[in-house]
C-alpha positions as CSV (number, residue, x, y, z in Angstrom):
1,X,-75.7,-37.2,-83.4
2,X,-75.1,-35.7,-86.5
3,X,-78.4,-33.5,-86.6
4,X,-76.9,-32.6,-82.9
5,X,-74.0,-31.3,-84.2
6,X,-75.5,-29.6,-87.0
7,X,-77.8,-27.3,-84.7
8,X,-75.1,-26.8,-82.1
9,X,-72.9,-25.3,-85.0
10,X,-76.2,-23.1,-86.3
11,X,-76.5,-22.1,-82.6
12,X,-72.9,-21.3,-82.2
13,X,-73.2,-19.1,-86.1
14,X,-76.4,-17.5,-85.2
15,X,-74.8,-16.7,-81.5
16,X,-71.9,-15.0,-83.4
17,X,-74.3,-13.0,-85.4
18,X,-76.1,-11.6,-82.4
19,X,-74.2,-8.6,-82.7
20,X,-74.8,-8.7,-86.7
21,X,-76.6,-6.7,-89.2
22,X,-80.3,-8.2,-90.2
23,X,-80.4,-11.5,-91.6
24,X,-83.3,-12.9,-92.9
25,X,-84.5,-16.2,-95.2
26,X,-84.8,-17.9,-98.5
27,X,-88.1,-19.5,-99.6
28,X,-88.9,-23.4,-99.2
29,X,-87.4,-23.8,-102.8
30,X,-83.7,-22.3,-102.1
31,X,-81.5,-23.8,-100.2
32,X,-80.2,-22.7,-96.6
33,X,-77.6,-19.7,-96.7
34,X,-75.2,-18.9,-94.8
35,X,-75.5,-15.2,-92.5
36,X,-73.8,-12.4,-93.5
37,X,-70.5,-11.1,-92.7
38,X,-71.2,-9.6,-88.9
39,X,-71.4,-6.0,-88.1
40,X,-70.9,-4.7,-84.6
41,X,-74.0,-3.4,-83.2
42,X,-76.0,-3.6,-80.0
43,X,-78.8,-6.1,-81.1
44,X,-80.3,-7.9,-78.3
45,X,-79.8,-11.6,-77.5
46,X,-83.3,-13.3,-79.6
47,X,-85.2,-16.1,-77.6
48,X,-84.2,-19.5,-78.5
49,X,-87.0,-22.1,-78.7
50,X,-87.7,-25.3,-80.5
51,X,-89.7,-26.8,-83.2
52,X,-90.7,-30.4,-83.4
53,X,-93.8,-33.2,-83.2
54,X,-96.2,-30.8,-81.4
55,X,-97.3,-27.7,-84.1
56,X,-95.9,-24.4,-82.3
57,X,-97.0,-21.1,-83.3
58,X,-94.6,-18.3,-84.3
59,X,-94.8,-14.4,-85.2
60,X,-98.5,-13.5,-86.0
61,X,-99.9,-17.0,-85.4
62,X,-97.7,-18.5,-88.6
63,X,-96.8,-22.0,-88.3
64,X,-94.4,-24.0,-89.9
65,X,-97.2,-25.8,-92.7
66,X,-94.4,-28.4,-94.0
67,X,-91.0,-29.9,-93.3
68,X,-89.3,-32.4,-95.6
69,X,-91.9,-35.2,-95.8
70,X,-94.3,-34.1,-93.1
71,X,-97.5,-31.8,-93.7
72,X,-98.9,-29.8,-90.9
73,X,-102.9,-31.6,-91.0
74,X,-104.8,-28.8,-89.0
75,X,-107.9,-30.9,-89.0
76,X,-105.9,-32.7,-86.0
77,X,-103.7,-30.1,-85.3
78,X,-100.3,-33.0,-86.1
79,X,-98.2,-33.6,-88.7
80,X,-98.4,-36.2,-91.3
81,X,-96.4,-38.1,-94.1
82,X,-96.9,-37.3,-97.2
83,X,-94.4,-37.4,-100.0
84,X,-95.4,-34.4,-102.6
85,X,-94.8,-34.9,-106.4
86,X,-92.0,-32.9,-108.3
87,X,-92.8,-29.5,-108.7
88,X,-96.0,-29.4,-106.4
89,X,-96.2,-26.3,-104.6
90,X,-98.3,-25.7,-101.1
91,X,-101.2,-23.7,-100.9
92,X,-100.2,-21.1,-97.5
93,X,-103.0,-22.9,-95.4
94,X,-100.6,-26.5,-96.0
95,X,-104.8,-27.7,-97.1
96,X,-103.7,-28.5,-100.7
97,X,-100.7,-28.5,-103.6
98,X,-100.8,-27.2,-106.8
99,X,-98.7,-28.8,-110.3
100,X,-98.5,-26.7,-113.1
101,X,-97.2,-27.6,-116.7
102,X,-99.2,-29.0,-119.6
103,X,-101.8,-29.6,-117.5
104,X,-102.8,-27.9,-113.7
105,X,-103.1,-30.4,-111.0
106,X,-104.7,-28.9,-107.8
107,X,-104.7,-31.9,-104.9
108,X,-106.7,-31.6,-101.1
109,X,-105.6,-32.6,-98.4
110,X,-108.1,-34.2,-96.2
111,X,-107.1,-35.6,-93.1
112,X,-105.6,-38.9,-94.8
113,X,-107.6,-38.6,-97.7
114,X,-105.8,-37.6,-101.3
115,X,-108.3,-35.4,-103.5
116,X,-106.9,-34.9,-106.8
117,X,-108.7,-31.9,-109.5
118,X,-107.3,-31.9,-112.9
119,X,-107.7,-28.5,-114.4
120,X,-106.9,-28.7,-118.6
121,X,-105.2,-25.3,-118.5
122,X,-101.5,-25.5,-119.0
123,X,-100.2,-22.9,-116.5
124,X,-96.3,-21.6,-116.1
125,X,-94.8,-21.9,-112.5
126,X,-91.4,-20.6,-112.1
127,X,-89.2,-22.2,-109.5
128,X,-89.1,-20.4,-106.4
129,X,-92.1,-18.3,-107.0
130,X,-95.3,-18.8,-105.1
131,X,-98.3,-18.8,-107.3
132,X,-101.2,-19.1,-104.6
133,X,-103.3,-16.4,-103.5
134,X,-102.9,-15.6,-99.7
135,X,-106.2,-17.1,-99.0
136,X,-104.9,-20.5,-100.9
137,X,-108.4,-20.3,-102.8
138,X,-107.0,-19.1,-106.2
139,X,-103.9,-20.0,-108.3
140,X,-102.2,-17.6,-111.0
141,X,-99.9,-18.6,-113.4
142,X,-98.2,-17.3,-116.9
143,X,-100.0,-18.7,-120.6
144,X,-98.7,-17.6,-123.8
145,X,-100.2,-18.6,-127.8
146,X,-98.1,-18.5,-130.8
147,X,-100.4,-17.8,-133.1
148,X,-101.5,-15.1,-133.0
149,X,-98.8,-14.1,-130.6
150,X,-100.1,-12.8,-127.2
151,X,-99.0,-13.7,-123.6
152,X,-100.7,-13.2,-120.3
153,X,-101.8,-14.5,-117.4
154,X,-104.7,-17.1,-115.6
155,X,-106.2,-17.7,-112.2
156,X,-107.8,-20.3,-111.8
157,X,-110.4,-20.8,-108.3
158,X,-110.1,-23.6,-106.1
159,X,-113.9,-24.1,-105.2
160,X,-115.4,-24.0,-108.8
161,X,-112.2,-25.3,-111.2
162,X,-113.3,-22.1,-113.0
163,X,-110.1,-20.5,-115.3
164,X,-110.3,-17.2,-116.1
165,X,-107.6,-16.4,-118.9
166,X,-106.3,-12.5,-119.4
167,X,-104.8,-12.0,-122.7
168,X,-102.7,-8.7,-123.7
169,X,-99.8,-8.2,-126.2
170,X,-96.2,-7.9,-124.8
171,X,-95.5,-4.6,-126.7
172,X,-97.2,-2.8,-123.9
173,X,-95.4,-4.9,-121.3
174,X,-92.5,-5.6,-122.1
175,X,-91.2,-8.9,-119.9
176,X,-88.8,-11.5,-120.2
177,X,-89.2,-14.1,-117.5
178,X,-93.2,-13.6,-117.1
179,X,-93.8,-14.2,-114.2
180,X,-97.1,-13.5,-111.8
181,X,-97.3,-13.2,-108.0
182,X,-100.3,-11.8,-105.9
183,X,-100.3,-9.1,-103.9
184,X,-100.6,-9.4,-100.2
185,X,-104.2,-8.1,-100.4
186,X,-105.1,-10.8,-103.6
187,X,-106.4,-8.0,-105.3
188,X,-103.5,-7.7,-108.2
189,X,-101.3,-9.7,-109.7
190,X,-97.7,-8.5,-110.1
191,X,-95.8,-8.6,-113.6
192,X,-91.8,-7.5,-113.7
193,X,-90.9,-5.2,-116.4
194,X,-87.5,-6.5,-117.9
195,X,-84.7,-4.3,-117.8
196,X,-82.0,-5.5,-120.8
197,X,-79.3,-3.3,-119.7
198,X,-77.2,-5.7,-119.1
199,X,-78.4,-8.2,-121.7
200,X,-78.8,-12.1,-120.8
201,X,-76.3,-11.5,-118.2
202,X,-78.9,-11.0,-115.6
203,X,-82.7,-10.9,-115.4
204,X,-83.4,-7.7,-114.3
205,X,-86.2,-5.7,-113.0
206,X,-87.1,-2.1,-114.6
207,X,-90.7,-1.8,-112.7
208,X,-93.8,-4.0,-111.7
209,X,-96.7,-3.7,-113.5
210,X,-100.1,-4.6,-111.5
211,X,-103.2,-6.2,-113.2
212,X,-106.7,-6.9,-111.5
213,X,-106.2,-10.4,-110.3
214,X,-110.3,-10.4,-111.7
215,X,-110.5,-8.8,-114.8
216,X,-106.9,-8.7,-116.1
217,X,-107.0,-4.8,-116.6
218,X,-103.7,-3.0,-116.1
219,X,-104.2,-1.2,-112.9
220,X,-100.7,0.6,-112.0
221,X,-97.2,0.8,-112.0
222,X,-94.8,0.6,-109.3
223,X,-91.0,1.9,-109.0
224,X,-90.6,-1.3,-107.9
225,X,-86.8,-2.7,-109.2
226,X,-87.2,-6.2,-108.1
227,X,-89.9,-8.9,-108.1
228,X,-91.3,-10.4,-105.5
229,X,-91.3,-14.4,-104.7
230,X,-94.6,-14.6,-102.4
231,X,-97.6,-12.2,-101.7
232,X,-96.7,-12.5,-98.0
233,X,-93.1,-11.0,-99.6
234,X,-95.4,-7.5,-99.5
235,X,-96.0,-5.4,-96.2
236,X,-99.8,-6.0,-94.8
237,X,-100.1,-2.2,-96.0
238,X,-98.2,-2.7,-99.0
239,X,-95.8,0.4,-98.5
240,X,-92.9,-2.2,-98.4
241,X,-91.9,-5.4,-100.3
242,X,-89.0,-7.6,-99.9
243,X,-87.9,-9.0,-103.4
244,X,-85.1,-9.6,-105.8
245,X,-83.4,-7.5,-108.0
246,X,-82.0,-9.6,-110.3
247,X,-84.3,-12.9,-110.7
248,X,-81.5,-15.3,-112.0
249,X,-80.4,-14.9,-108.5
250,X,-81.6,-15.8,-104.6
251,X,-78.9,-13.1,-103.0
252,X,-79.0,-9.3,-103.3
253,X,-81.9,-9.3,-101.5
254,X,-83.6,-6.2,-101.2
255,X,-86.5,-4.3,-99.3
256,X,-87.6,-1.8,-101.2
257,X,-90.6,1.3,-100.3
258,X,-92.8,0.6,-103.4
259,X,-93.9,4.0,-103.2
260,X,-90.8,6.2,-104.0
261,X,-89.5,2.5,-105.0
262,X,-86.1,3.5,-102.3
263,X,-84.6,0.2,-101.9
264,X,-81.8,-1.5,-99.4
265,X,-79.8,-4.1,-99.2
266,X,-82.4,-7.2,-97.2
267,X,-80.0,-10.3,-96.0
268,X,-82.8,-12.9,-97.0
269,X,-86.2,-13.4,-98.9
270,X,-88.4,-13.5,-95.9
271,X,-91.9,-12.8,-95.7
272,X,-94.4,-11.1,-93.2
273,X,-96.2,-11.9,-90.7
274,X,-96.8,-9.1,-88.9
275,X,-96.4,-5.1,-89.9
276,X,-93.2,-5.2,-87.4
277,X,-92.3,-9.3,-88.0
278,X,-91.0,-11.2,-90.8
279,X,-90.0,-14.8,-90.5
280,X,-86.9,-16.0,-92.7
281,X,-86.4,-20.2,-92.7
282,X,-83.4,-22.5,-93.1
283,X,-83.4,-26.3,-93.1
284,X,-82.7,-26.3,-89.7
285,X,-85.1,-23.3,-88.2
286,X,-86.7,-20.1,-88.3
287,X,-85.2,-16.6,-87.8
288,X,-88.1,-13.9,-86.6
289,X,-87.0,-10.1,-87.3
290,X,-88.2,-6.6,-87.0
291,X,-88.2,-4.7,-90.3
292,X,-84.7,-3.4,-89.6
293,X,-83.4,-7.0,-89.9
294,X,-82.5,-7.6,-86.6
295,X,-83.0,-11.1,-85.4
296,X,-85.3,-11.5,-82.0
297,X,-86.3,-14.9,-82.6
298,X,-84.8,-18.3,-83.4
299,X,-86.5,-21.6,-83.5
300,X,-84.9,-24.8,-84.4
301,X,-85.9,-27.9,-86.0
302,X,-85.9,-31.0,-84.0
303,X,-87.1,-34.8,-85.0
304,X,-89.1,-35.7,-86.6
305,X,-89.2,-32.3,-88.3
306,X,-86.2,-31.7,-90.9
307,X,-86.0,-29.4,-93.7
308,X,-86.8,-28.2,-96.2
309,X,-89.2,-25.5,-94.4
310,X,-92.7,-24.0,-95.8
311,X,-94.4,-21.3,-93.4
312,X,-97.9,-20.1,-93.8
313,X,-100.5,-17.8,-91.7
314,X,-102.9,-18.9,-89.6
315,X,-105.7,-20.9,-91.2
316,X,-109.0,-18.3,-91.7
């Protein structure tokens, strides 16, 4: 009864926002947020649906690959119960998860079997940041050493277990939260260069420095003053990105032109499912939006599914 009431309240809120400005999402690690204040518009009513025991496809063939303690077993097209360890991050396919720290653990989920592959490398994962490549075949993490001081990133291949380390001095790439995330095509990783104009009061971004994910060589700098949280934060053509201007805050999200740096407010931290559809997740469901933020579909979780949600693209 409690879930039904919460669901009804959420529908009422969303219905009240149908003539509102854009609404989008937070990542799986973030808590649900109340949509922003409504602004009158002529936005059409979104289609309404539910997400339950039978896996459903969203825009672009995306799916809920995990919800609460249930994970999608693609081989059986069914949700199975699996309690992930603290800090574990599912790959985009939902077929494996990784845990960083003093030792990188990659766990394959094959039907009812769990195979643990341990990598002896320290990889730093930042909460809320997706370390996986878009195809789920590699993991990127921050590495550092004290003497001589250096920092960089390491990429681990899931299939072979091979880890490649890439080191550089921080004098040329001055970062504060030195995190890395793959680009949409998986060819590069992005590092946020720090904007220290507000000191420790904020964790602002001056620009994004990109590196070749295979060689570690710097490739280009983008005038993007915010940090993407996932490879799918980038639009399919790479010309736009949904990102956080302050890495300490999961709010004040922006939609940014990667060429010009022009930024516009975007209500939530969404992922691009296709060139014209983004997905925004809540503990109680998923919204489908156009790039202008208009809600076009609202799918709510019903038993046995419950939040938090992890979204994933179609399996290759």
